[in-house]
A tleap script that builds the chain and sets N, CA, C and O, in Angstrom:
source leaprc.protein.ff14SB
mol = sequence {
  NMET LEU ARG LEU ASN GLN LYS GLN PHE ASP
  PHE ILE LYS ALA SER CYS GLU GLN ALA TYR
  PRO ASP GLU GLY CYS GLY VAL LEU TRP GLY
  GLU THR ILE ASP GLY VAL LYS HIE VAL ARG
  ALA VAL GLU GLU VAL PRO ASN ASP SER GLY
  GLY ASP LYS ARG ARG ARG PHE GLU LEU SER
  ALA ALA THR LEU PHE SER LEU THR LYS ARG
  GLU ARG THR GLY PRO HIE LYS LEU LEU GLY
  PHE TYR HIE SER HIE PRO ASP HIE PRO ALA
  VAL PRO SER SER VAL ASP LYS ASP ALA ALA
  TRP PRO VAL TYR SER TYR PRO ILE ILE SER
  VAL VAL HIE GLY HIE THR THR THR TRP ASN
  SER TRP VAL LEU LYS GLU ASP GLY SER GLY
  TYR ASP ALA GLU VAL VAL GLU VAL VAL ALA
  CALA
}
set mol.1.N position { -0.003 -9.835 -13.542 }
set mol.1.CA position { 1.068 -9.411 -12.673 }
set mol.1.C position { 1.474 -7.986 -13.020 }
set mol.1.O position { 1.481 -7.580 -14.182 }
set mol.2.N position { 1.809 -7.245 -11.979 }
set mol.2.CA position { 2.285 -5.866 -12.114 }
set mol.2.C position { 3.729 -5.831 -11.641 }
set mol.2.O position { 4.024 -6.267 -10.528 }
set mol.3.N position { 4.635 -5.319 -12.470 }
set mol.3.CA position { 6.050 -5.251 -12.099 }
set mol.3.C position { 6.512 -3.785 -12.127 }
set mol.3.O position { 6.362 -3.092 -13.133 }
set mol.4.N position { 7.069 -3.338 -11.010 }
set mol.4.CA position { 7.636 -1.995 -10.927 }
set mol.4.C position { 8.930 -2.058 -10.153 }
set mol.4.O position { 9.211 -3.049 -9.479 }
set mol.5.N position { 9.728 -0.992 -10.248 }
set mol.5.CA position { 10.991 -1.016 -9.520 }
set mol.5.C position { 10.855 -0.288 -8.176 }
set mol.5.O position { 9.871 0.407 -7.923 }
set mol.6.N position { 11.853 -0.468 -7.341 }
set mol.6.CA position { 11.813 0.082 -5.983 }
set mol.6.C position { 11.686 1.606 -5.992 }
set mol.6.O position { 10.980 2.167 -5.154 }
set mol.7.N position { 12.349 2.272 -6.914 }
set mol.7.CA position { 12.268 3.731 -6.994 }
set mol.7.C position { 10.833 4.168 -7.310 }
set mol.7.O position { 10.338 5.130 -6.722 }
set mol.8.N position { 10.173 3.478 -8.220 }
set mol.8.CA position { 8.783 3.800 -8.556 }
set mol.8.C position { 7.866 3.549 -7.364 }
set mol.8.O position { 6.976 4.350 -7.076 }
set mol.9.N position { 8.089 2.425 -6.669 }
set mol.9.CA position { 7.273 2.123 -5.503 }
set mol.9.C position { 7.496 3.162 -4.406 }
set mol.9.O position { 6.540 3.592 -3.761 }
set mol.10.N position { 8.740 3.567 -4.191 }
set mol.10.CA position { 9.031 4.598 -3.187 }
set mol.10.C position { 8.353 5.921 -3.541 }
set mol.10.O position { 7.886 6.638 -2.656 }
set mol.11.N position { 8.300 6.242 -4.841 }
set mol.11.CA position { 7.610 7.450 -5.289 }
set mol.11.C position { 6.125 7.384 -4.944 }
set mol.11.O position { 5.555 8.355 -4.447 }
set mol.12.N position { 5.502 6.242 -5.207 }
set mol.12.CA position { 4.077 6.069 -4.913 }
set mol.12.C position { 3.826 6.241 -3.416 }
set mol.12.O position { 2.912 6.962 -3.016 }
set mol.13.N position { 4.637 5.580 -2.592 }
set mol.13.CA position { 4.474 5.697 -1.138 }
set mol.13.C position { 4.624 7.152 -0.689 }
set mol.13.O position { 3.808 7.646 0.090 }
set mol.14.N position { 5.654 7.837 -1.172 }
set mol.14.CA position { 5.886 9.236 -0.781 }
set mol.14.C position { 4.731 10.124 -1.241 }
set mol.14.O position { 4.299 11.013 -0.506 }
set mol.15.N position { 4.238 9.890 -2.439 }
set mol.15.CA position { 3.115 10.660 -2.975 }
set mol.15.C position { 1.887 10.513 -2.075 }
set mol.15.O position { 1.216 11.496 -1.761 }
set mol.16.N position { 1.607 9.293 -1.671 }
set mol.16.CA position { 0.428 9.034 -0.827 }
set mol.16.C position { 0.625 9.564 0.588 }
set mol.16.O position { -0.316 10.077 1.195 }
set mol.17.N position { 1.822 9.446 1.110 }
set mol.17.CA position { 2.092 9.955 2.458 }
set mol.17.C position { 2.018 11.481 2.489 }
set mol.17.O position { 1.534 12.054 3.465 }
set mol.18.N position { 2.488 12.137 1.443 }
set mol.18.CA position { 2.424 13.602 1.383 }
set mol.18.C position { 0.988 14.103 1.258 }
set mol.18.O position { 0.671 15.200 1.717 }
set mol.19.N position { 0.132 13.315 0.648 }
set mol.19.CA position { -1.272 13.717 0.485 }
set mol.19.C position { -2.060 13.562 1.780 }
set mol.19.O position { -3.102 14.196 1.949 }
set mol.20.N position { -1.579 12.732 2.688 }
set mol.20.CA position { -2.277 12.455 3.943 }
set mol.20.C position { -2.614 13.757 4.669 }
set mol.20.O position { -1.744 14.624 4.757 }
set mol.21.N position { -3.816 13.941 5.189 }
set mol.21.CA position { -4.846 12.947 5.440 }
set mol.21.C position { -5.824 12.752 4.271 }
set mol.21.O position { -6.810 12.027 4.405 }
set mol.22.N position { -5.557 13.394 3.131 }
set mol.22.CA position { -6.400 13.181 1.951 }
set mol.22.C position { -5.911 11.963 1.183 }
set mol.22.O position { -4.809 11.470 1.423 }
set mol.23.N position { -6.728 11.485 0.266 }
set mol.23.CA position { -6.311 10.410 -0.623 }
set mol.23.C position { -5.404 10.994 -1.696 }
set mol.23.O position { -5.760 11.962 -2.367 }
set mol.24.N position { -4.249 10.407 -1.847 }
set mol.24.CA position { -3.348 10.754 -2.935 }
set mol.24.C position { -3.602 9.818 -4.099 }
set mol.24.O position { -4.125 8.719 -3.918 }
set mol.25.N position { -3.230 10.255 -5.300 }
set mol.25.CA position { -3.483 9.395 -6.461 }
set mol.25.C position { -2.503 9.692 -7.588 }
set mol.25.O position { -1.856 10.738 -7.626 }
set mol.26.N position { -2.420 8.742 -8.491 }
set mol.26.CA position { -1.543 8.900 -9.632 }
set mol.26.C position { -1.760 7.795 -10.641 }
set mol.26.O position { -2.642 6.950 -10.483 }
set mol.27.N position { -0.945 7.813 -11.676 }
set mol.27.CA position { -1.097 6.859 -12.772 }
set mol.27.C position { 0.189 6.071 -12.982 }
set mol.27.O position { 1.287 6.510 -12.640 }
set mol.28.N position { 0.003 4.893 -13.557 }
set mol.28.CA position { 1.101 4.006 -13.906 }
set mol.28.C position { 1.160 3.921 -15.429 }
set mol.28.O position { 0.160 3.615 -16.080 }
set mol.29.N position { 2.331 4.191 -15.989 }
set mol.29.CA position { 2.550 4.119 -17.429 }
set mol.29.C position { 3.489 2.969 -17.735 }
set mol.29.O position { 4.402 2.698 -16.954 }
set mol.30.N position { 3.287 2.287 -18.851 }
set mol.30.CA position { 4.210 1.229 -19.218 }
set mol.30.C position { 3.728 0.421 -20.391 }
set mol.30.O position { 3.095 0.932 -21.315 }
set mol.31.N position { 4.045 -0.864 -20.332 }
set mol.31.CA position { 3.682 -1.768 -21.417 }
set mol.31.C position { 3.390 -3.149 -20.846 }
set mol.31.O position { 3.915 -3.524 -19.798 }
set mol.32.N position { 2.558 -3.890 -21.538 }
set mol.32.CA position { 2.232 -5.252 -21.138 }
set mol.32.C position { 2.942 -6.208 -22.091 }
set mol.32.O position { 2.774 -6.145 -23.308 }
set mol.33.N position { 3.741 -7.097 -21.498 }
set mol.33.CA position { 4.486 -8.085 -22.274 }
set mol.33.C position { 4.169 -9.456 -21.695 }
set mol.33.O position { 4.415 -9.714 -20.517 }
set mol.34.N position { 3.628 -10.323 -22.520 }
set mol.34.CA position { 3.277 -11.687 -22.098 }
set mol.34.C position { 2.440 -11.684 -20.817 }
set mol.34.O position { 2.665 -12.496 -19.919 }
set mol.35.N position { 1.487 -10.777 -20.740 }
set mol.35.CA position { 0.576 -10.722 -19.603 }
set mol.35.C position { 1.104 -10.023 -18.368 }
set mol.35.O position { 0.385 -9.909 -17.375 }
set mol.36.N position { 2.344 -9.551 -18.402 }
set mol.36.CA position { 2.930 -8.845 -17.269 }
set mol.36.C position { 2.949 -7.352 -17.582 }
set mol.36.O position { 3.464 -6.927 -18.617 }
set mol.37.N position { 2.380 -6.564 -16.673 }
set mol.37.CA position { 2.382 -5.111 -16.825 }
set mol.37.C position { 3.692 -4.570 -16.256 }
set mol.37.O position { 3.933 -4.636 -15.051 }
set mol.38.N position { 4.531 -4.034 -17.141 }
set mol.38.CA position { 5.824 -3.476 -16.753 }
set mol.38.C position { 5.679 -1.959 -16.621 }
set mol.38.O position { 5.462 -1.267 -17.615 }
set mol.39.N position { 5.797 -1.448 -15.410 }
set mol.39.CA position { 5.685 -0.017 -15.179 }
set mol.39.C position { 6.982 0.649 -15.633 }
set mol.39.O position { 8.072 0.260 -15.213 }
set mol.40.N position { 6.850 1.650 -16.489 }
set mol.40.CA position { 8.011 2.391 -16.986 }
set mol.40.C position { 8.075 3.796 -16.383 }
set mol.40.O position { 9.146 4.399 -16.317 }
set mol.41.N position { 6.921 4.314 -15.942 }
set mol.41.CA position { 6.875 5.649 -15.333 }
set mol.41.C position { 5.672 5.725 -14.399 }
set mol.41.O position { 4.643 5.090 -14.629 }
set mol.42.N position { 5.823 6.507 -13.353 }
set mol.42.CA position { 4.761 6.750 -12.381 }
set mol.42.C position { 4.584 8.256 -12.295 }
set mol.42.O position { 5.557 9.010 -12.264 }
set mol.43.N position { 3.335 8.681 -12.257 }
set mol.43.CA position { 3.045 10.122 -12.248 }
set mol.43.C position { 1.942 10.432 -11.234 }
set mol.43.O position { 0.880 9.811 -11.243 }
set mol.44.N position { 2.211 11.386 -10.376 }
set mol.44.CA position { 1.180 11.856 -9.454 }
set mol.44.C position { 0.214 12.753 -10.214 }
set mol.44.O position { 0.635 13.553 -11.050 }
set mol.45.N position { -1.075 12.624 -9.930 }
set mol.45.CA position { -2.082 13.506 -10.516 }
set mol.45.C position { -2.934 14.077 -9.385 }
set mol.45.O position { -3.020 13.483 -8.310 }
set mol.46.N position { -3.558 15.220 -9.623 }
set mol.46.CA position { -4.351 15.826 -8.545 }
set mol.46.C position { -5.614 15.029 -8.231 }
set mol.46.O position { -6.250 14.456 -9.115 }
set mol.47.N position { -5.950 15.014 -6.964 }
set mol.47.CA position { -7.230 14.457 -6.531 }
set mol.47.C position { -8.256 15.551 -6.763 }
set mol.47.O position { -8.314 16.527 -6.014 }
set mol.48.N position { -9.059 15.390 -7.794 }
set mol.48.CA position { -10.026 16.412 -8.198 }
set mol.48.C position { -11.407 16.211 -7.574 }
set mol.48.O position { -12.393 16.792 -8.028 }
set mol.49.N position { -11.468 15.388 -6.536 }
set mol.49.CA position { -12.757 15.128 -5.897 }
set mol.49.C position { -13.357 16.419 -5.370 }
set mol.49.O position { -12.695 17.195 -4.681 }
set mol.50.N position { -14.601 16.632 -5.702 }
set mol.50.CA position { -15.310 17.810 -5.187 }
set mol.50.C position { -15.883 17.555 -3.808 }
set mol.50.O position { -16.420 18.468 -3.180 }
set mol.51.N position { -15.776 16.334 -3.331 }
set mol.51.CA position { -16.304 15.959 -2.021 }
set mol.51.C position { -15.199 15.838 -1.001 }
set mol.51.O position { -14.228 16.596 -1.017 }
set mol.52.N position { -15.356 14.885 -0.123 }
set mol.52.CA position { -14.411 14.650 0.959 }
set mol.52.C position { -13.190 13.908 0.417 }
set mol.52.O position { -13.258 12.706 0.160 }
set mol.53.N position { -12.084 14.612 0.244 }
set mol.53.CA position { -10.867 14.022 -0.309 }
set mol.53.C position { -10.223 13.023 0.644 }
set mol.53.O position { -9.313 12.290 0.257 }
set mol.54.N position { -10.690 12.993 1.879 }
set mol.54.CA position { -10.174 11.999 2.819 }
set mol.54.C position { -10.828 10.644 2.599 }
set mol.54.O position { -10.335 9.631 3.094 }
set mol.55.N position { -11.924 10.615 1.868 }
set mol.55.CA position { -12.692 9.386 1.687 }
set mol.55.C position { -12.769 8.933 0.229 }
set mol.55.O position { -13.267 7.843 -0.052 }
set mol.56.N position { -12.278 9.764 -0.708 }
set mol.56.CA position { -12.359 9.364 -2.111 }
set mol.56.C position { -11.389 10.174 -2.958 }
set mol.56.O position { -10.983 11.279 -2.599 }
set mol.57.N position { -11.038 9.593 -4.080 }
set mol.57.CA position { -10.270 10.327 -5.076 }
set mol.57.C position { -11.055 10.306 -6.365 }
set mol.57.O position { -11.839 9.393 -6.627 }
set mol.58.N position { -10.833 11.312 -7.149 }
set mol.58.CA position { -11.518 11.416 -8.431 }
set mol.58.C position { -10.619 12.184 -9.385 }
set mol.58.O position { -9.940 13.129 -8.983 }
set mol.59.N position { -10.615 11.779 -10.638 }
set mol.59.CA position { -9.885 12.505 -11.667 }
set mol.59.C position { -10.901 13.281 -12.493 }
set mol.59.O position { -11.934 12.742 -12.890 }
set mol.60.N position { -10.601 14.534 -12.744 }
set mol.60.CA position { -11.517 15.364 -13.522 }
set mol.60.C position { -11.551 14.894 -14.968 }
set mol.60.O position { -10.664 14.172 -15.423 }
set mol.61.N position { -12.580 15.310 -15.673 }
set mol.61.CA position { -12.691 14.990 -17.098 }
set mol.61.C position { -11.492 15.545 -17.859 }
set mol.61.O position { -10.991 14.908 -18.786 }
set mol.62.N position { -11.034 16.735 -17.468 }
set mol.62.CA position { -9.877 17.338 -18.139 }
set mol.62.C position { -8.616 16.506 -17.914 }
set mol.62.O position { -7.823 16.322 -18.838 }
set mol.63.N position { -8.426 16.001 -16.689 }
set mol.63.CA position { -7.264 15.161 -16.405 }
set mol.63.C position { -7.346 13.869 -17.196 }
set mol.63.O position { -6.355 13.455 -17.798 }
set mol.64.N position { -8.502 13.222 -17.209 }
set mol.64.CA position { -8.658 11.979 -17.968 }
set mol.64.C position { -8.449 12.196 -19.463 }
set mol.64.O position { -7.840 11.364 -20.136 }
set mol.65.N position { -8.954 13.312 -19.982 }
set mol.65.CA position { -8.765 13.632 -21.393 }
set mol.65.C position { -7.277 13.789 -21.697 }
set mol.65.O position { -6.782 13.265 -22.695 }
set mol.66.N position { -6.573 14.508 -20.840 }
set mol.66.CA position { -5.141 14.720 -21.029 }
set mol.66.C position { -4.376 13.396 -20.992 }
set mol.66.O position { -3.478 13.169 -21.803 }
set mol.67.N position { -4.733 12.531 -20.054 }
set mol.67.CA position { -4.055 11.236 -19.939 }
set mol.67.C position { -4.294 10.375 -21.172 }
set mol.67.O position { -3.356 9.766 -21.687 }
set mol.68.N position { -5.520 10.315 -21.648 }
set mol.68.CA position { -5.812 9.478 -22.816 }
set mol.68.C position { -5.168 10.049 -24.080 }
set mol.68.O position { -4.743 9.302 -24.961 }
set mol.69.N position { -5.102 11.360 -24.159 }
set mol.69.CA position { -4.430 11.990 -25.305 }
set mol.69.C position { -2.937 11.645 -25.287 }
set mol.69.O position { -2.361 11.307 -26.321 }
set mol.70.N position { -2.323 11.732 -24.115 }
set mol.70.CA position { -0.905 11.390 -23.985 }
set mol.70.C position { -0.661 9.916 -24.271 }
set mol.70.O position { 0.377 9.551 -24.822 }
set mol.71.N position { -1.613 9.070 -23.899 }
set mol.71.CA position { -1.462 7.644 -24.167 }
set mol.71.C position { -1.425 7.390 -25.674 }
set mol.71.O position { -0.656 6.551 -26.144 }
set mol.72.N position { -2.244 8.103 -26.423 }
set mol.72.CA position { -2.289 7.921 -27.880 }
set mol.72.C position { -1.006 8.394 -28.555 }
set mol.72.O position { -0.601 7.835 -29.574 }
set mol.73.N position { -0.371 9.410 -28.001 }
set mol.73.CA position { 0.783 10.008 -28.669 }
set mol.73.C position { 2.120 9.664 -28.021 }
set mol.73.O position { 3.173 9.907 -28.611 }
set mol.74.N position { 2.089 9.103 -26.819 }
set mol.74.CA position { 3.323 8.843 -26.083 }
set mol.74.C position { 3.860 7.438 -26.276 }
set mol.74.O position { 3.263 6.612 -26.966 }
set mol.75.N position { 4.991 7.190 -25.658 }
set mol.75.CA position { 5.631 5.885 -25.823 }
set mol.75.C position { 5.028 4.777 -24.966 }
set mol.75.O position { 5.282 3.600 -25.218 }
set mol.76.N position { 4.221 5.139 -23.943 }
set mol.76.CA position { 3.708 4.144 -23.011 }
set mol.76.C position { 2.183 4.126 -22.969 }
set mol.76.O position { 1.515 5.085 -23.355 }
set mol.77.N position { 1.664 3.017 -22.493 }
set mol.77.CA position { 0.226 2.846 -22.303 }
set mol.77.C position { -0.115 3.082 -20.834 }
set mol.77.O position { 0.725 2.906 -19.951 }
set mol.78.N position { -1.340 3.477 -20.592 }
set mol.78.CA position { -1.846 3.650 -19.236 }
set mol.78.C position { -2.142 2.258 -18.674 }
set mol.78.O position { -2.985 1.532 -19.200 }
set mol.79.N position { -1.439 1.898 -17.598 }
set mol.79.CA position { -1.599 0.571 -17.003 }
set mol.79.C position { -2.545 0.566 -15.812 }
set mol.79.O position { -3.157 -0.455 -15.498 }
set mol.80.N position { -2.661 1.723 -15.145 }
set mol.80.CA position { -3.525 1.739 -13.978 }
set mol.80.C position { -3.428 3.023 -13.192 }
set mol.80.O position { -2.764 3.983 -13.582 }
set mol.81.N position { -4.123 3.001 -12.059 }
set mol.81.CA position { -4.259 4.176 -11.204 }
set mol.81.C position { -3.991 3.764 -9.755 }
set mol.81.O position { -4.638 2.849 -9.244 }
set mol.82.N position { -3.058 4.422 -9.100 }
set mol.82.CA position { -2.841 4.142 -7.688 }
set mol.82.C position { -3.545 5.191 -6.846 }
set mol.82.O position { -3.760 6.318 -7.294 }
set mol.83.N position { -3.901 4.821 -5.637 }
set mol.83.CA position { -4.416 5.806 -4.691 }
set mol.83.C position { -4.259 5.289 -3.271 }
set mol.83.O position { -4.017 4.103 -3.049 }
set mol.84.N position { -4.399 6.187 -2.326 }
set mol.84.CA position { -4.235 5.806 -0.925 }
set mol.84.C position { -5.574 5.739 -0.219 }
set mol.84.O position { -6.562 6.336 -0.646 }
set mol.85.N position { -5.574 4.996 0.870 }
set mol.85.CA position { -6.696 4.941 1.799 }
set mol.85.C position { -6.180 5.432 3.148 }
set mol.85.O position { -5.578 4.662 3.897 }
set mol.86.N position { -6.409 6.708 3.465 }
set mol.86.CA position { -5.948 7.230 4.752 }
set mol.86.C position { -6.661 6.551 5.919 }
set mol.86.O position { -7.889 6.567 6.013 }
set mol.87.N position { -5.875 5.965 6.794 }
set mol.87.CA position { -6.374 5.322 8.016 }
set mol.87.C position { -7.418 4.243 7.730 }
set mol.87.O position { -8.318 4.014 8.538 }
set mol.88.N position { -7.295 3.590 6.588 }
set mol.88.CA position { -8.194 2.485 6.216 }
set mol.88.C position { -7.379 1.403 5.504 }
set mol.88.O position { -6.279 1.675 5.023 }
set mol.89.N position { -7.909 0.184 5.434 }
set mol.89.CA position { -7.182 -0.917 4.786 }
set mol.89.C position { -6.982 -0.693 3.282 }
set mol.89.O position { -7.682 0.099 2.650 }
set mol.90.N position { -6.016 -1.410 2.741 }
set mol.90.CA position { -5.670 -1.314 1.320 }
set mol.90.C position { -6.530 -2.265 0.488 }
set mol.90.O position { -6.019 -3.083 -0.276 }
set mol.91.N position { -7.840 -2.138 0.654 }
set mol.91.CA position { -8.802 -2.933 -0.111 }
set mol.91.C position { -9.790 -1.982 -0.780 }
set mol.91.O position { -10.085 -0.921 -0.231 }
set mol.92.N position { -10.302 -2.341 -1.950 }
set mol.92.CA position { -11.210 -1.447 -2.669 }
set mol.92.C position { -12.508 -1.201 -1.898 }
set mol.92.O position { -13.084 -2.107 -1.296 }
set mol.93.N position { -12.937 0.037 -1.940 }
set mol.93.CA position { -14.227 0.407 -1.348 }
set mol.93.C position { -15.315 0.281 -2.412 }
set mol.93.O position { -15.020 0.031 -3.581 }
set mol.94.N position { -16.557 0.451 -2.011 }
set mol.94.CA position { -17.649 0.428 -2.992 }
set mol.94.C position { -17.526 1.600 -3.957 }
set mol.94.O position { -17.878 1.475 -5.130 }
set mol.95.N position { -17.031 2.735 -3.478 }
set mol.95.CA position { -16.803 3.897 -4.350 }
set mol.95.C position { -15.723 3.564 -5.379 }
set mol.95.O position { -15.852 3.908 -6.554 }
set mol.96.N position { -14.655 2.893 -4.932 }
set mol.96.CA position { -13.599 2.482 -5.860 }
set mol.96.C position { -14.168 1.575 -6.949 }
set mol.96.O position { -13.855 1.741 -8.128 }
set mol.97.N position { -15.000 0.619 -6.552 }
set mol.97.CA position { -15.567 -0.340 -7.509 }
set mol.97.C position { -16.441 0.365 -8.544 }
set mol.97.O position { -16.410 0.023 -9.726 }
set mol.98.N position { -17.205 1.333 -8.104 }
set mol.98.CA position { -18.097 2.042 -9.022 }
set mol.98.C position { -17.333 2.857 -10.065 }
set mol.98.O position { -17.841 3.100 -11.160 }
set mol.99.N position { -16.108 3.280 -9.723 }
set mol.99.CA position { -15.336 4.131 -10.628 }
set mol.99.C position { -14.304 3.366 -11.457 }
set mol.99.O position { -13.701 3.934 -12.367 }
set mol.100.N position { -14.095 2.088 -11.151 }
set mol.100.CA position { -13.025 1.322 -11.789 }
set mol.100.C position { -13.436 0.773 -13.152 }
set mol.100.O position { -14.618 0.647 -13.473 }
set mol.101.N position { -12.418 0.454 -13.935 }
set mol.101.CA position { -12.588 -0.181 -15.236 }
set mol.101.C position { -11.787 -1.482 -15.252 }
set mol.101.O position { -10.692 -1.537 -14.692 }
set mol.102.N position { -12.318 -2.530 -15.887 }
set mol.102.CA position { -11.543 -3.776 -15.994 }
set mol.102.C position { -10.237 -3.530 -16.753 }
set mol.102.O position { -10.112 -2.546 -17.482 }
set mol.103.N position { -9.301 -4.396 -16.583 }
set mol.103.CA position { -7.998 -4.411 -17.241 }
set mol.103.C position { -6.960 -3.573 -16.495 }
set mol.103.O position { -5.808 -3.992 -16.387 }
set mol.104.N position { -7.333 -2.408 -15.980 }
set mol.104.CA position { -6.372 -1.549 -15.296 }
set mol.104.C position { -5.998 -2.097 -13.925 }
set mol.104.O position { -6.791 -2.772 -13.270 }
set mol.105.N position { -4.781 -1.794 -13.508 }
set mol.105.CA position { -4.313 -2.128 -12.160 }
set mol.105.C position { -4.687 -0.996 -11.223 }
set mol.105.O position { -4.631 0.178 -11.589 }
set mol.106.N position { -5.069 -1.365 -10.008 }
set mol.106.CA position { -5.445 -0.391 -8.986 }
set mol.106.C position { -4.687 -0.662 -7.695 }
set mol.106.O position { -5.244 -1.246 -6.765 }
set mol.107.N position { -3.407 -0.242 -7.621 }
set mol.107.CA position { -2.705 -0.359 -6.350 }
set mol.107.C position { -3.337 0.590 -5.319 }
set mol.107.O position { -3.593 1.759 -5.604 }
set mol.108.N position { -3.577 0.061 -4.131 }
set mol.108.CA position { -4.125 0.851 -3.038 }
set mol.108.C position { -3.127 0.789 -1.890 }
set mol.108.O position { -2.681 -0.286 -1.488 }
set mol.109.N position { -2.785 1.967 -1.371 }
set mol.109.CA position { -1.797 2.086 -0.315 }
set mol.109.C position { -2.509 2.541 0.950 }
set mol.109.O position { -3.161 3.585 0.955 }
set mol.110.N position { -2.389 1.763 2.027 }
set mol.110.CA position { -2.954 2.166 3.313 }
set mol.110.C position { -1.948 3.070 4.007 }
set mol.110.O position { -0.817 2.664 4.277 }
set mol.111.N position { -2.366 4.300 4.293 }
set mol.111.CA position { -1.510 5.266 4.981 }
set mol.111.C position { -2.153 5.561 6.327 }
set mol.111.O position { -3.221 6.169 6.395 }
set mol.112.N position { -1.499 5.130 7.393 }
set mol.112.CA position { -2.018 5.298 8.742 }
set mol.112.C position { -1.144 6.313 9.477 }
set mol.112.O position { 0.069 6.141 9.598 }
set mol.113.N position { -1.784 7.370 9.960 }
set mol.113.CA position { -1.074 8.452 10.666 }
set mol.113.C position { 0.108 8.970 9.844 }
set mol.113.O position { 1.155 9.315 10.392 }
set mol.114.N position { -0.077 9.018 8.517 }
set mol.114.CA position { 0.933 9.605 7.638 }
set mol.114.C position { 1.993 8.654 7.132 }
set mol.114.O position { 2.896 9.073 6.407 }
set mol.115.N position { 1.909 7.366 7.498 }
set mol.115.CA position { 2.935 6.406 7.087 }
set mol.115.C position { 2.307 5.196 6.401 }
set mol.115.O position { 1.280 4.682 6.846 }
set mol.116.N position { 2.926 4.753 5.324 }
set mol.116.CA position { 2.460 3.573 4.610 }
set mol.116.C position { 2.571 2.354 5.512 }
set mol.116.O position { 3.614 2.105 6.117 }
set mol.117.N position { 1.473 1.591 5.595 }
set mol.117.CA position { 1.505 0.360 6.388 }
set mol.117.C position { 1.418 -0.862 5.487 }
set mol.117.O position { 2.272 -1.745 5.561 }
set mol.118.N position { 0.407 -0.925 4.644 }
set mol.118.CA position { 0.242 -2.048 3.728 }
set mol.118.C position { -0.189 -1.526 2.370 }
set mol.118.O position { -0.604 -0.376 2.230 }
set mol.119.N position { -0.085 -2.379 1.390 }
set mol.119.CA position { -0.564 -2.025 0.061 }
set mol.119.C position { -0.872 -3.309 -0.703 }
set mol.119.O position { -0.281 -4.361 -0.460 }
set mol.120.N position { -1.807 -3.187 -1.626 }
set mol.120.CA position { -2.223 -4.292 -2.475 }
set mol.120.C position { -2.607 -3.723 -3.833 }
set mol.120.O position { -2.905 -2.535 -3.961 }
set mol.121.N position { -2.597 -4.575 -4.830 }
set mol.121.CA position { -3.065 -4.151 -6.149 }
set mol.121.C position { -4.225 -5.042 -6.570 }
set mol.121.O position { -4.270 -6.232 -6.258 }
set mol.122.N position { -5.157 -4.429 -7.287 }
set mol.122.CA position { -6.412 -5.085 -7.644 }
set mol.122.C position { -6.730 -4.836 -9.110 }
set mol.122.O position { -6.324 -3.826 -9.685 }
set mol.123.N position { -7.461 -5.773 -9.706 }
set mol.123.CA position { -7.975 -5.619 -11.072 }
set mol.123.C position { -9.462 -5.932 -11.018 }
set mol.123.O position { -9.863 -6.982 -10.516 }
set mol.124.N position { -10.281 -5.020 -11.534 }
set mol.124.CA position { -11.727 -5.225 -11.564 }
set mol.124.C position { -12.069 -6.379 -12.503 }
set mol.124.O position { -11.545 -6.450 -13.615 }
set mol.125.N position { -12.942 -7.278 -12.065 }
set mol.125.CA position { -13.382 -8.382 -12.907 }
set mol.125.C position { -14.121 -7.839 -14.118 }
set mol.125.O position { -14.747 -6.781 -14.053 }
set mol.126.N position { -14.045 -8.567 -15.220 }
set mol.126.CA position { -14.679 -8.135 -16.471 }
set mol.126.C position { -16.161 -7.827 -16.306 }
set mol.126.O position { -16.679 -6.905 -16.935 }
set mol.127.N position { -16.846 -8.596 -15.462 }
set mol.127.CA position { -18.280 -8.366 -15.278 }
set mol.127.C position { -18.574 -7.288 -14.229 }
set mol.127.O position { -19.736 -7.006 -13.935 }
set mol.128.N position { -17.522 -6.691 -13.668 }
set mol.128.CA position { -17.701 -5.611 -12.699 }
set mol.128.C position { -18.195 -6.054 -11.336 }
set mol.128.O position { -18.549 -5.217 -10.506 }
set mol.129.N position { -18.223 -7.354 -11.092 }
set mol.129.CA position { -18.795 -7.855 -9.845 }
set mol.129.C position { -17.870 -7.723 -8.640 }
set mol.129.O position { -18.323 -7.849 -7.502 }
set mol.130.N position { -16.618 -7.477 -8.863 }
set mol.130.CA position { -15.653 -7.366 -7.765 }
set mol.130.C position { -14.249 -7.318 -8.321 }
set mol.130.O position { -14.038 -7.092 -9.512 }
set mol.131.N position { -13.304 -7.532 -7.448 }
set mol.131.CA position { -11.892 -7.440 -7.826 }
set mol.131.C position { -11.185 -8.773 -7.662 }
set mol.131.O position { -11.589 -9.626 -6.871 }
set mol.132.N position { -10.122 -8.926 -8.427 }
set mol.132.CA position { -9.158 -9.994 -8.205 }
set mol.132.C position { -7.890 -9.335 -7.686 }
set mol.132.O position { -7.479 -8.281 -8.173 }
set mol.133.N position { -7.274 -9.970 -6.689 }
set mol.133.CA position { -5.978 -9.482 -6.216 }
set mol.133.C position { -4.962 -9.688 -7.334 }
set mol.133.O position { -4.995 -10.684 -8.057 }
set mol.134.N position { -4.065 -8.725 -7.453 }
set mol.134.CA position { -3.047 -8.795 -8.502 }
set mol.134.C position { -1.677 -9.015 -7.853 }
set mol.134.O position { -1.322 -8.340 -6.886 }
set mol.135.N position { -0.931 -9.949 -8.385 }
set mol.135.CA position { 0.425 -10.183 -7.904 }
set mol.135.C position { 1.273 -8.990 -8.321 }
set mol.135.O position { 1.200 -8.528 -9.460 }
set mol.136.N position { 2.086 -8.492 -7.374 }
set mol.136.CA position { 2.967 -7.368 -7.657 }
set mol.136.C position { 4.397 -7.781 -7.355 }
set mol.136.O position { 4.682 -8.395 -6.326 }
set mol.137.N position { 5.284 -7.433 -8.266 }
set mol.137.CA position { 6.700 -7.693 -8.071 }
set mol.137.C position { 7.433 -6.357 -8.074 }
set mol.137.O position { 7.352 -5.596 -9.038 }
set mol.138.N position { 8.148 -6.081 -6.987 }
set mol.138.CA position { 8.971 -4.878 -6.906 }
set mol.138.C position { 10.419 -5.336 -7.079 }
set mol.138.O position { 10.942 -6.119 -6.286 }
set mol.139.N position { 11.046 -4.828 -8.132 }
set mol.139.CA position { 12.419 -5.227 -8.456 }
set mol.139.C position { 13.383 -4.085 -8.141 }
set mol.139.O position { 12.959 -2.946 -7.946 }
set mol.140.N position { 14.660 -4.388 -8.094 }
set mol.140.CA position { 15.667 -3.361 -7.826 }
set mol.140.C position { 15.604 -2.279 -8.890 }
set mol.140.O position { 15.320 -2.552 -10.056 }
set mol.141.N position { 15.869 -1.062 -8.479 }
set mol.141.CA position { 15.814 0.087 -9.411 }
set mol.141.C position { 16.959 0.063 -10.383 }
set mol.141.O position { 17.067 0.948 -11.231 }
savepdb mol mol.pdb
quit
């Protein structure tokens, strides 16, 4: 389960809507307690895709290095990566599956004509064969 507050969720939606028609992306920071991922901070990161940013997001090696370094020295752990699907459903694509790692949460926000319509969160199966839907709880800020 992934738990975040309304303010964090609103930030994610705004981040993805502002990136439209490109894919917006960011990271979720927090801690896992009794199997529940508690989001403590949300951060937008640049879509470093060298290709079509409307069809994919990518984090550069420098961005990933910075995030992992901050995880080692900061108060929170990296819980996952959010991104948008402009004018497409909030389900993982084959490109998403190829880039994902098990354990992390992958909220996907469908942004149609600049507005959030649906969203879901996913966790890659340990064997990499596909995703499991993740229960998400949005609580009051």
